[in-house]
N, C-alpha and C positions, 0 to 999 in steps of 0.2 A: 236204886232209890234209896237214900236214908230216911231215917226217921222225921228231920226237919223238913224235908221235901214233901213226905206224905201228910204232915201236919198243915203245910202251907197250900197243897194242892186240893186236899179234901173238902175244905169249906168252899173253896171257889169253885170247883166243879159241881158240887152240891146246889150251891146258889144258882149257877148257870143253866143247870139241866132239869133241877125239881119242877119248875114252872111247866115243863111241858108232860108231866104226868098227872094222872086224875087226882082230885083232892084227897082221896081216899088213902092213897100211897104218900102222896107229898106230905100230908100231916104227920106219918109215921117217920118219913125220911128226916123231916125239919126237926121232929122232937129228938130223935137220935142224936142228929148234929147238934143241937142244943145242949144235951147232956154230954157232947164230947166222945160219944159212941161212934166213932168215924167206921169201923168196920161193919156195924149194922147198917149205918146209914148208906155206905156205898153200896153193900150188897142188896139191900132193900131196893135202892135206886137202879141198879142194874136189872133186878128181878121184874121190877115195874116197866120198865123201858121194854124189856122182851115181852112181858105178858100182854102190854097195851100195844104193842108193834109201833112204838114211838120211832120215828126218824130223827137221827142227831147228826151232827157234822162229823166228818172225819177227825178233826182235832179233839172233839168231845170225846170220841170214841178212844182215840189214842191216850186221853188223858185218864179215862176209866180203865184202860187196859194196864196201864202203870200202875193204878191204885190196886186192881184186882190180883195183879203179879205180885205186889209188895204184900197183898193178905194172903198169899198163896192159896187162893181160891180157883176153882175151875173156871176156864175162860168160855164153857160151852153156850150160856146164854149171850155174853157179850159179843161173841162171834156171829150169832144169830141176827143182832141188831143191826138194821139198815141205816146207812149213812146218806145223806142229801147231796154229797159233793164227790 
């Protein structure tokens, strides 16, 4: 993934998945997104999905995996998130 792909995919997946998490985490994710702190927004989003045991689609999980790998963050929590399809 190149930086341009990262910048295009990050807000799209945040907007798509953030409504699935609690308002507490959603506000943190959206504030980070608004400030352009994509790395913080993505890692917080994944942490919230994991902690709240939110089920996402396989496509959403794949997109998050690309972003987490780009950030060179551990995939441990992401791998534990369940998918609906």
